NULUM-522769 format. One record per residue: residue in three letters; residue number from 0; z, y, x of N, C-alpha, C, CB in turn. Coordinates in steps of 0.001 Angstrom, whole numbers. Each point is the difference from the previous one (the first is absolute). Glycine has a CB too. Layout:
BEGIN
atom res: Ala; n: NUM; n.up: Z; n.north: Y; n.east: X; ca.up: Z; ca.north: Y; ca.east: X; c.up: Z; c.north: Y; c.east: X; cb.up: Z; cb.north: Y; cb.east: X .
...
REM end
This chain:
BEGIN
atom res: Met; n: 0; n.up: 8; n.north: -1208; n.east: 766; ca.up: -19; ca.north: 1174; ca.east: -796; c.up: 53; c.north: 1288; c.east: 838; cb.up: 1079; cb.north: -1333; cb.east: -1793 .
atom res: Asp; n: 1; n.up: -299; n.north: 1313; n.east: 2973; ca.up: -197; ca.north: 1238; ca.east: 945; c.up: -1321; c.north: 311; c.east: 415; cb.up: 2052; cb.north: -457; cb.east: 816 .
atom res: Asn; n: 2; n.up: -2918; n.north: -545; n.east: -679; ca.up: -1388; ca.north: 285; ca.east: 580; c.up: -758; c.north: 928; c.east: -1076; cb.up: -112; cb.north: -2395; cb.east: 1362 .
atom res: Ile; n: 3; n.up: 350; n.north: 2328; n.east: -2612; ca.up: -687; ca.north: 790; ca.east: -1026; c.up: 543; c.north: 1354; c.east: 134; cb.up: -357; cb.north: -1908; cb.east: -1581 .
atom res: Phe; n: 4; n.up: 1663; n.north: 2046; n.east: 1715; ca.up: 722; ca.north: 1319; ca.east: 153; c.up: -570; c.north: 644; c.east: 1217; cb.up: 2167; cb.north: -805; cb.east: -1078 .
atom res: Asp; n: 5; n.up: -2253; n.north: 27; n.east: 2111; ca.up: -400; ca.north: 647; ca.east: 1425; c.up: -1492; c.north: 486; c.east: -350; cb.up: 1537; cb.north: -1701; cb.east: 1798 .
atom res: Lys; n: 6; n.up: -2299; n.north: 980; n.east: -2418; ca.up: -1520; ca.north: 488; ca.east: -243; c.up: -28; c.north: 1341; c.east: -622; cb.up: -808; cb.north: -2337; cb.east: -360 .
atom res: Phe; n: 7; n.up: 1642; n.north: 2484; n.east: -767; ca.up: 97; ca.north: 1214; ca.east: -769; c.up: 489; c.north: 1244; c.east: 961; cb.up: 538; cb.north: -1500; cb.east: -2192 .
atom res: Lys; n: 8; n.up: 585; n.north: 1090; n.east: 2989; ca.up: 572; ca.north: 917; ca.east: 1022; c.up: -1094; c.north: 378; c.east: 932; cb.up: 2282; cb.north: -1025; cb.east: -145 .
atom res: Ser; n: 9; n.up: -3046; n.north: 114; n.east: 613; ca.up: -1052; ca.north: 280; ca.east: 1020; c.up: -1030; c.north: 987; c.east: -515; cb.up: 319; cb.north: -2288; cb.east: 935 .
atom res: Ala; n: 10; n.up: -655; n.north: 1901; n.east: -2262; ca.up: -978; ca.north: 961; ca.east: -639; c.up: 513; c.north: 1397; c.east: -104; cb.up: -883; cb.north: -1856; cb.east: -1287 .
atom res: Ala; n: 11; n.up: 2155; n.north: 1994; n.east: 844; ca.up: 738; ca.north: 1364; ca.east: -120; c.up: -80; c.north: 667; c.east: 1400; cb.up: 1703; cb.north: -851; cb.east: -1873 .
atom res: Leu; n: 12; n.up: -1463; n.north: 188; n.east: 2798; ca.up: 144; ca.north: 520; ca.east: 1499; c.up: -1317; c.north: 418; c.east: 317; cb.up: 1842; cb.north: -1526; cb.east: 798 .
atom res: Glu; n: 13; n.up: -2947; n.north: 870; n.east: -1012; ca.up: -1343; ca.north: 349; ca.east: 251; c.up: -351; c.north: 1187; c.east: -641; cb.up: -525; cb.north: -2183; cb.east: 272 .
atom res: Gly; n: 14; n.up: 808; n.north: 2321; n.east: -1616; ca.up: -244; ca.north: 1175; ca.east: -739; c.up: 675; c.north: 1291; c.east: 576; cb.up: -228; cb.north: -1531; cb.east: -1953 .
atom res: Phe; n: 15; n.up: 1585; n.north: 1419; n.east: 2429; ca.up: 645; ca.north: 949; ca.east: 526; c.up: -598; c.north: 471; c.east: 1334; cb.up: 1880; cb.north: -872; cb.east: -1249 .
atom res: Leu; n: 16; n.up: -2330; n.north: -72; n.east: 2025; ca.up: -646; ca.north: 284; ca.east: 1371; c.up: -1353; c.north: 791; c.east: -247; cb.up: 1045; cb.north: -2232; cb.east: 1086 .
atom res: Lys; n: 17; n.up: -1837; n.north: 1740; n.east: -2028; ca.up: -1301; ca.north: 593; ca.east: -318; c.up: 291; c.north: 1426; c.east: -469; cb.up: -1086; cb.north: -2270; cb.east: -638 .
atom res: Asn; n: 18; n.up: 2099; n.north: 2543; n.east: -237; ca.up: 185; ca.north: 1317; ca.east: -531; c.up: 558; c.north: 883; c.east: 1097; cb.up: 361; cb.north: -904; cb.east: -2324 .
atom res: Lys; n: 19; n.up: 614; n.north: 452; n.east: 3050; ca.up: 754; ca.north: 939; ca.east: 1001; c.up: -761; c.north: 158; c.east: 1297; cb.up: 2219; cb.north: -724; cb.east: -944 .
atom res: Phe; n: 20; n.up: -2877; n.north: -293; n.east: 1253; ca.up: -744; ca.north: 57; ca.east: 1424; c.up: -1539; c.north: -325; c.east: -8; cb.up: 2218; cb.north: -749; cb.east: 1013 .
atom res: Ser; n: 21; n.up: -2828; n.north: 1332; n.east: -2077; ca.up: -1354; ca.north: -304; ca.east: -141; c.up: -904; c.north: 448; c.east: 1106; cb.up: 464; cb.north: 85; cb.east: -2299 .
atom res: Ser; n: 22; n.up: -110; n.north: 876; n.east: 3103; ca.up: -873; ca.north: 400; ca.east: 969; c.up: 45; c.north: -673; c.east: 1287; cb.up: 115; cb.north: 1944; cb.east: -1101 .
atom res: Tyr; n: 23; n.up: 848; n.north: -2927; n.east: 1141; ca.up: 71; ca.north: -969; ca.east: 1087; c.up: -925; c.north: -1211; c.east: -229; cb.up: 2361; cb.north: 739; cb.east: 398 .
atom res: Phe; n: 24; n.up: -2662; n.north: -1041; n.east: -1514; ca.up: -838; ca.north: -1210; ca.east: -347; c.up: -1477; c.north: 402; c.east: -229; cb.up: 2043; cb.north: -1119; cb.east: -1083 .
atom res: Glu; n: 25; n.up: -2993; n.north: 279; n.east: 1528; ca.up: -1432; ca.north: 146; ca.east: -350; c.up: -272; c.north: -765; c.east: -1404; cb.up: -668; cb.north: 145; cb.east: 2626 .
atom res: Asn; n: 26; n.up: 319; n.north: 794; n.east: -3545; ca.up: -197; ca.north: -408; ca.east: -1461; c.up: 1065; c.north: -666; c.east: -598; cb.up: -2176; cb.north: -181; cb.east: 421 .
atom res: Gly; n: 27; n.up: 3371; n.north: 580; n.east: -170; ca.up: 1216; ca.north: -619; ca.east: -537; c.up: 312; c.north: -1436; c.east: 251; cb.up: -330; cb.north: 1586; cb.east: -1597 .
atom res: Asp; n: 28; n.up: -290; n.north: -2015; n.east: 2815; ca.up: 211; ca.north: -1463; ca.east: 291; c.up: 1320; c.north: -287; c.east: 703; cb.up: -2465; cb.north: -251; cb.east: 173 .
atom res: Val; n: 29; n.up: 3348; n.north: -224; n.east: -1042; ca.up: 1217; ca.north: -443; ca.east: 454; c.up: 619; c.north: -1126; c.east: -876; cb.up: 261; cb.north: 2268; cb.east: 969 .
atom res: Ser; n: 30; n.up: 206; n.north: -3195; n.east: -280; ca.up: 619; ca.north: -1238; ca.east: -956; c.up: 1429; c.north: -321; c.east: 685; cb.up: -2523; cb.north: -1251; cb.east: -684 .
atom res: Val; n: 31; n.up: 3478; n.north: 866; n.east: -227; ca.up: 1292; ca.north: -345; ca.east: 386; c.up: 398; c.north: -1304; c.east: -372; cb.up: 488; cb.north: 2182; cb.east: -110 .
atom res: Asp; n: 32; n.up: 223; n.north: -2940; n.east: 806; ca.up: 585; ca.north: -1348; ca.east: -356; c.up: 1415; c.north: -61; c.east: 372; cb.up: -2151; cb.north: -1093; cb.east: 315 .
atom res: Leu; n: 33; n.up: 2978; n.north: 1471; n.east: -1404; ca.up: 1432; ca.north: 14; ca.east: 279; c.up: 698; c.north: -1293; c.east: -481; cb.up: -56; cb.north: 2515; cb.east: -185 .
atom res: Asn; n: 34; n.up: 980; n.north: -3023; n.east: 1094; ca.up: 793; ca.north: -1132; ca.east: -183; c.up: 1409; c.north: 398; c.east: 2; cb.up: -1679; cb.north: -1408; cb.east: 1006 .
atom res: Thr; n: 35; n.up: 2338; n.north: 1776; n.east: -2046; ca.up: 1342; ca.north: 427; ca.east: -149; c.up: 989; c.north: -1130; c.east: 465; cb.up: -744; cb.north: 1533; cb.east: -1930 .
atom res: Ser; n: 36; n.up: 392; n.north: -2718; n.east: 1665; ca.up: 1143; ca.north: -1089; ca.east: 352; c.up: -16; c.north: -217; c.east: 1397; cb.up: -168; cb.north: -1218; cb.east: -2108 .
atom res: Lys; n: 37; n.up: -933; n.north: 1464; n.east: 2871; ca.up: -81; ca.north: -199; ca.east: 1456; c.up: 222; c.north: 1391; c.east: 623; cb.up: -1639; cb.north: -2038; cb.east: -172 .
atom res: Ala; n: 38; n.up: 1690; n.north: 3138; n.east: -568; ca.up: 199; ca.north: 1344; ca.east: 597; c.up: -1285; c.north: 371; c.east: 945; cb.up: 2703; cb.north: -366; cb.east: -67 .
atom res: Thr; n: 39; n.up: -3999; n.north: -34; n.east: -377; ca.up: -1122; ca.north: 270; ca.east: 937; c.up: -1048; c.north: 744; c.east: -871; cb.up: 434; cb.north: -2134; cb.east: 1552 .
atom res: Cys; n: 40; n.up: -1328; n.north: 2675; n.east: -877; ca.up: -1087; ca.north: 681; ca.east: -809; c.up: -1252; c.north: 213; c.east: 969; cb.up: 1796; cb.north: 1263; cb.east: -1590 .
atom res: Val; n: 41; n.up: -2969; n.north: -1444; n.east: 1029; ca.up: -1235; ca.north: 88; ca.east: 872; c.up: -798; c.north: 1166; c.east: -593; cb.up: -95; cb.north: -2579; cb.east: 611 .
atom res: Phe; n: 42; n.up: -392; n.north: 3542; n.east: 173; ca.up: -902; ca.north: 1003; ca.east: -493; c.up: -1306; c.north: -163; c.east: 710; cb.up: 1868; cb.north: 1570; cb.east: -526 .
atom res: Arg; n: 43; n.up: -2932; n.north: -1538; n.east: -182; ca.up: -1348; ca.north: 16; ca.east: 559; c.up: -733; c.north: 1194; c.east: -687; cb.up: -32; cb.north: -2608; cb.east: 445 .
atom res: Ala; n: 44; n.up: -677; n.north: 3249; n.east: 465; ca.up: -650; ca.north: 1267; ca.east: -410; c.up: -1155; c.north: 304; c.east: 958; cb.up: 2191; cb.north: 890; cb.east: -970 .
atom res: Met; n: 45; n.up: -3156; n.north: -199; n.east: 389; ca.up: -1133; ca.north: 565; ca.east: 759; c.up: 497; c.north: 1383; c.east: 197; cb.up: -1955; cb.north: -1461; cb.east: -949 .
atom res: Leu; n: 46; n.up: 2597; n.north: 1701; n.east: 2080; ca.up: 375; ca.north: 1444; ca.east: 294; c.up: -1270; c.north: 959; c.east: 299; cb.up: 2255; cb.north: -941; cb.east: 985 .
atom res: Ala; n: 47; n.up: -2033; n.north: 2306; n.east: -1342; ca.up: -1068; ca.north: 841; ca.east: 56; c.up: -473; c.north: 51; c.east: 1425; cb.up: 818; cb.north: 1270; cb.east: -1964 .
atom res: Gly; n: 48; n.up: -2164; n.north: -1370; n.east: 2209; ca.up: -567; ca.north: 170; ca.east: 1332; c.up: -70; c.north: -1342; c.east: 806; cb.up: 908; cb.north: 2376; cb.east: -34 .
atom res: Glu; n: 49; n.up: -296; n.north: -3416; n.east: -603; ca.up: -100; ca.north: -1340; ca.east: 730; c.up: -1152; c.north: -717; c.east: -455; cb.up: 2377; cb.north: -173; cb.east: 258 .
atom res: Ser; n: 50; n.up: -2806; n.north: -861; n.east: 537; ca.up: -1193; ca.north: -852; ca.east: -369; c.up: 528; c.north: -1369; c.east: -501; cb.up: -1537; cb.north: 1162; cb.east: 1776 .
atom res: Glu; n: 51; n.up: 2780; n.north: -1593; n.east: -1494; ca.up: 549; ca.north: -1089; ca.east: -469; c.up: 1380; c.north: 166; c.east: -802; cb.up: -1259; cb.north: -993; cb.east: 1898 .
atom res: Arg; n: 52; n.up: 1614; n.north: 66; n.east: -2810; ca.up: 1327; ca.north: 74; ca.east: -530; c.up: 1088; c.north: -190; c.east: 971; cb.up: -940; cb.north: -754; cb.east: -1991 .
atom res: Thr; n: 53; n.up: 2019; n.north: 1440; n.east: 1640; ca.up: 1178; ca.north: -78; ca.east: 801; c.up: 1116; c.north: -858; c.east: -736; cb.up: -616; cb.north: 2304; cb.east: 1052 .
atom res: Cys; n: 54; n.up: 1316; n.north: -3164; n.east: -424; ca.up: 958; ca.north: -775; ca.east: -648; c.up: 1332; c.north: 317; c.east: 769; cb.up: -1736; cb.north: -1860; cb.east: -776 .
atom res: Ile; n: 55; n.up: 2781; n.north: 2184; n.east: -105; ca.up: 1374; ca.north: 418; ca.east: 403; c.up: 944; c.north: -1107; c.east: -690; cb.up: -582; cb.north: 2718; cb.east: 175 .
atom res: Glu; n: 56; n.up: 1212; n.north: -3418; n.east: 655; ca.up: 1052; ca.north: -996; ca.east: -571; c.up: 1357; c.north: 455; c.east: 334; cb.up: -1536; cb.north: -1924; cb.east: 229 .
atom res: Val; n: 57; n.up: 2339; n.north: 2106; n.east: -1398; ca.up: 1364; ca.north: 293; ca.east: 15; c.up: 714; c.north: -1445; c.east: -14; cb.up: -316; cb.north: 2409; cb.east: -1241 .
atom res: Leu; n: 58; n.up: 739; n.north: -2901; n.east: 2230; ca.up: 466; ca.north: -1296; ca.east: 182; c.up: 1419; c.north: -196; c.east: -498; cb.up: -1524; cb.north: -148; cb.east: 1890 .
atom res: Lys; n: 59; n.up: 2209; n.north: 1322; n.east: -1913; ca.up: 1441; ca.north: 4; ca.east: -512; c.up: 314; c.north: 1393; c.east: -331; cb.up: 749; cb.north: -1960; cb.east: 1387 .
atom res: Phe; n: 60; n.up: -286; n.north: 2077; n.east: -2638; ca.up: 661; ca.north: 1387; ca.east: -436; c.up: 1171; c.north: -336; c.east: -895; cb.up: -2237; cb.north: 1353; cb.east: 56 .
atom res: Glu; n: 61; n.up: 3075; n.north: -214; n.east: -103; ca.up: 1191; ca.north: -28; ca.east: -906; c.up: 142; c.north: 1376; c.east: -645; cb.up: 1193; cb.north: -1764; cb.east: 1436 .
atom res: Val; n: 62; n.up: -590; n.north: 1729; n.east: -2631; ca.up: 314; ca.north: 1186; ca.east: -690; c.up: 1598; c.north: 234; c.east: 182; cb.up: -2062; cb.north: -362; cb.east: -1734 .
atom res: Val; n: 63; n.up: 2424; n.north: 1588; n.east: 2212; ca.up: 1361; ca.north: 307; ca.east: 230; c.up: 517; c.north: 1123; c.east: -808; cb.up: -318; cb.north: -847; cb.east: 2174 .
atom res: Gly; n: 64; n.up: 1560; n.north: 1005; n.east: -2328; ca.up: 518; ca.north: 1179; ca.east: -642; c.up: 406; c.north: -368; c.east: -1402; cb.up: -1432; cb.north: 1506; cb.east: 1406 .
atom res: Asp; n: 65; n.up: 2500; n.north: -834; n.east: -1875; ca.up: 731; ca.north: -146; ca.east: -1381; c.up: -692; c.north: 889; c.east: -995; cb.up: 2281; cb.north: -473; cb.east: 1069 .
atom res: Thr; n: 66; n.up: -2140; n.north: 1723; n.east: -878; ca.up: -639; ca.north: 1034; ca.east: -1050; c.up: -1435; c.north: 340; c.east: 448; cb.up: 2325; cb.north: 1108; cb.east: -547 .
atom res: Glu; n: 67; n.up: -2667; n.north: -780; n.east: 1703; ca.up: -1250; ca.north: 389; ca.east: 449; c.up: -484; c.north: -1220; c.east: 794; cb.up: 535; cb.north: 2552; cb.east: 30 .
atom res: Lys; n: 68; n.up: -1576; n.north: -3253; n.east: -549; ca.up: -546; ca.north: -1186; ca.east: 682; c.up: -985; c.north: 441; c.east: 1110; cb.up: 263; cb.north: -1391; cb.east: -2144 .
atom res: Lys; n: 69; n.up: -192; n.north: 690; n.east: 3244; ca.up: -953; ca.north: 206; ca.east: 1090; c.up: -592; c.north: -1259; c.east: 417; cb.up: 1222; cb.north: 1913; cb.east: 745 .
atom res: Leu; n: 70; n.up: -2423; n.north: -1887; n.east: -221; ca.up: -642; ca.north: -1091; ca.east: 508; c.up: 139; c.north: -62; c.east: 1532; cb.up: -1535; cb.north: 91; cb.east: -1961 .
atom res: Val; n: 71; n.up: 1951; n.north: -1217; n.east: 2459; ca.up: -5; ca.north: -227; ca.east: 1520; c.up: -989; c.north: -1079; c.east: 298; cb.up: 2437; cb.north: 659; cb.east: 277 .
atom res: Ile; n: 72; n.up: -3355; n.north: -338; n.east: 559; ca.up: -902; ca.north: -1081; ca.east: 424; c.up: 441; c.north: -539; c.east: 1437; cb.up: -1963; cb.north: 1081; cb.east: -1413 .
atom res: Arg; n: 73; n.up: 2318; n.north: -2302; n.east: 1339; ca.up: 545; ca.north: -663; ca.east: 1222; c.up: -1073; c.north: -609; c.east: 923; cb.up: 2040; cb.north: -496; cb.east: -1338 .
atom res: Glu; n: 74; n.up: -3103; n.north: 183; n.east: 758; ca.up: -1056; ca.north: -670; ca.east: 885; c.up: -1340; c.north: 329; c.east: -676; cb.up: 1560; cb.north: -1994; cb.east: 818 .
atom res: Val; n: 75; n.up: -2401; n.north: 2456; n.east: 37; ca.up: -1434; ca.north: 443; ca.east: -376; c.up: -885; c.north: -257; c.east: 998; cb.up: 750; cb.north: 1675; cb.east: -1308 .
atom res: Lys; n: 76; n.up: -2079; n.north: -2011; n.east: 904; ca.up: -1076; ca.north: -128; ca.east: 1005; c.up: -1258; c.north: 231; c.east: -680; cb.up: 1244; cb.north: -1591; cb.east: 1380 .
atom res: Cys; n: 77; n.up: -2197; n.north: 1966; n.east: -452; ca.up: -1300; ca.north: 578; ca.east: -558; c.up: -1092; c.north: -528; c.east: 904; cb.up: 1076; cb.north: 2183; cb.east: -942 .
atom res: Asp; n: 78; n.up: -2328; n.north: -2430; n.east: 483; ca.up: -1021; ca.north: -474; ca.east: 710; c.up: -755; c.north: 1003; c.east: 895; cb.up: -79; cb.north: -1595; cb.east: -1781 .
atom res: Lys; n: 79; n.up: 510; n.north: 2818; n.east: 1564; ca.up: -508; ca.north: 1093; ca.east: 981; c.up: 1155; c.north: 201; c.east: 889; cb.up: -1618; cb.north: 1235; cb.east: -1608 .
atom res: Lys; n: 80; n.up: 1347; n.north: -1270; n.east: 3022; ca.up: 1033; ca.north: 48; ca.east: 1049; c.up: 673; c.north: 1362; c.east: -163; cb.up: -1288; cb.north: -1560; cb.east: 1647 .
atom res: Trp; n: 81; n.up: 486; n.north: 2710; n.east: -1670; ca.up: 583; ca.north: 1350; ca.east: 80; c.up: 790; c.north: 233; c.east: -1339; cb.up: -1951; cb.north: 900; cb.east: 1566 .
atom res: Leu; n: 82; n.up: 1579; n.north: -1491; n.east: -2736; ca.up: 778; ca.north: 167; ca.east: -1207; c.up: 1360; c.north: -793; c.east: 10; cb.up: -2209; cb.north: 356; cb.east: -1192 .
atom res: Asp; n: 83; n.up: 2003; n.north: -1633; n.east: 1840; ca.up: 1187; ca.north: -819; ca.east: 127; c.up: 1062; c.north: 677; c.east: 833; cb.up: -1410; cb.north: -2006; cb.east: -236 .
atom res: Arg; n: 84; n.up: 1050; n.north: 2629; n.east: 1249; ca.up: 883; ca.north: 617; ca.east: 850; c.up: 654; c.north: 1247; c.east: -694; cb.up: -1373; cb.north: -890; cb.east: 1960 .
atom res: Ala; n: 85; n.up: 564; n.north: 1662; n.east: -2736; ca.up: 457; ca.north: 1183; ca.east: -701; c.up: 1080; c.north: -392; c.east: -1139; cb.up: -2349; cb.north: 1137; cb.east: 508 .
atom res: Leu; n: 86; n.up: 1970; n.north: -2231; n.east: -1167; ca.up: 886; ca.north: -520; ca.east: -1127; c.up: 1379; c.north: -508; c.east: 683; cb.up: -2162; cb.north: -772; cb.east: -1537 .
atom res: Asn; n: 87; n.up: 2043; n.north: 57; n.east: 2449; ca.up: 1211; ca.north: -447; ca.east: 691; c.up: 833; c.north: 1161; c.east: 551; cb.up: -1206; cb.north: -2095; cb.east: 580 .
atom res: Asp; n: 88; n.up: 547; n.north: 3058; n.east: 113; ca.up: 686; ca.north: 1153; ca.east: 550; c.up: 647; c.north: 886; c.east: -1019; cb.up: -1575; cb.north: -95; cb.east: 1802 .
atom res: His; n: 89; n.up: 979; n.north: 341; n.east: -3038; ca.up: 363; ca.north: 989; ca.east: -935; c.up: 458; c.north: -434; c.east: -1280; cb.up: -1475; cb.north: 1251; cb.east: 1085 .
atom res: Leu; n: 90; n.up: 1273; n.north: -2557; n.east: -1467; ca.up: 429; ca.north: -471; ca.east: -1198; c.up: 1093; c.north: -1173; c.east: 38; cb.up: -2270; cb.north: 767; cb.east: -733 .
atom res: Lys; n: 91; n.up: 2131; n.north: -1494; n.east: 1747; ca.up: 1012; ca.north: -1125; ca.east: 45; c.up: 1483; c.north: 420; c.east: 24; cb.up: -1737; cb.north: -1259; cb.east: 1209 .
atom res: Asp; n: 92; n.up: 2564; n.north: 684; n.east: -2035; ca.up: 1417; ca.north: 152; ca.east: -85; c.up: 390; c.north: 1623; c.east: -277; cb.up: 258; cb.north: -2205; cb.east: 1684 .
atom res: Arg; n: 93; n.up: -1146; n.north: 2813; n.east: -2379; ca.up: 353; ca.north: 1192; ca.east: -473; c.up: 228; c.north: 138; c.east: -1538; cb.up: -1181; cb.north: 717; cb.east: 1970 .
atom res: Glu; n: 94; n.up: 1972; n.north: -14; n.east: -2517; ca.up: 139; ca.north: -13; ca.east: -1379; c.up: -1063; c.north: 1061; c.east: -634; cb.up: 2573; cb.north: -737; cb.east: 271 .
atom res: Ile; n: 95; n.up: -3067; n.north: 161; n.east: -1292; ca.up: -1112; ca.north: 780; ca.east: -611; c.up: 458; c.north: 122; c.east: -1609; cb.up: -2025; cb.north: -951; cb.east: 1845 .
atom res: Ala; n: 96; n.up: 2211; n.north: 2142; n.east: -2310; ca.up: 325; ca.north: 243; ca.east: -1372; c.up: -941; c.north: -598; c.east: -930; cb.up: 1024; cb.north: 1988; cb.east: 673 .
atom res: Leu; n: 97; n.up: -709; n.north: -2544; n.east: -1719; ca.up: -957; ca.north: -695; ca.east: -972; c.up: 100; c.north: 741; c.east: -1238; cb.up: 223; cb.north: -2283; cb.east: 981 .
atom res: Pro; n: 98; n.up: -1542; n.north: 2484; n.east: -1606; ca.up: 83; ca.north: 506; ca.east: -1353; c.up: 670; c.north: -1003; c.east: -904; cb.up: -2041; cb.north: 1349; cb.east: 378 .
atom res: Ser; n: 99; n.up: 2683; n.north: -896; n.east: -1477; ca.up: 779; ca.north: -892; ca.east: -780; c.up: -773; c.north: -1127; c.east: -685; cb.up: 1478; cb.north: 1892; cb.east: -301 .
atom res: Phe; n: 100; n.up: -2745; n.north: -1761; n.east: -3; ca.up: -775; ca.north: -1183; ca.east: -515; c.up: -208; c.north: -1044; c.east: 1098; cb.up: -1189; cb.north: 1496; cb.east: -1655 .
atom res: Met; n: 101; n.up: 1075; n.north: -1141; n.east: 2894; ca.up: -216; ca.north: -885; ca.east: 1066; c.up: 1309; c.north: -678; c.east: 393; cb.up: -1920; cb.north: 1405; cb.east: 762 .
atom res: Ala; n: 102; n.up: 3017; n.north: -758; n.east: -749; ca.up: 1354; ca.north: -574; ca.east: 214; c.up: 295; c.north: -1113; c.east: -856; cb.up: 740; cb.north: 2100; cb.east: 661 .
atom res: Ser; n: 103; n.up: -1068; n.north: -1807; n.east: -2037; ca.up: 339; ca.north: -1176; ca.east: -927; c.up: -1006; c.north: -1155; c.east: 46; cb.up: 1087; cb.north: 1647; cb.east: -1513 .
atom res: Ala; n: 104; n.up: -2237; n.north: -1283; n.east: 2005; ca.up: -1077; ca.north: -1221; ca.east: 166; c.up: 445; c.north: -834; c.east: 1225; cb.up: -2088; cb.north: 1404; cb.east: -954 .
atom res: Leu; n: 105; n.up: 2589; n.north: -903; n.east: 1937; ca.up: 336; ca.north: -747; ca.east: 1244; c.up: 1282; c.north: -738; c.east: -173; cb.up: -1174; cb.north: 1674; cb.east: 1387 .
REM end
């Protein structure tokens, strides 16, 4: 049953990304595969100006905080070396404030 809910959550996250960050994607090309029970997420997108799709794998995340929920990415990798380094340098182990709808989804 969780798998069906994760599909809905993935679709909601895709919609959020397309709306909030549309200029980053070529023709709105982004897909999300969220697995809340394993606390993983895979993003695939055709980033603006790129010739191939990019894959970002969040291999472990957690949601922390009591009143204000925050996302902490514990392990992340990307198929593009420069972006892998940037994600690990600037995103890994940092608390990221979550919109309320996203906090309840995760």
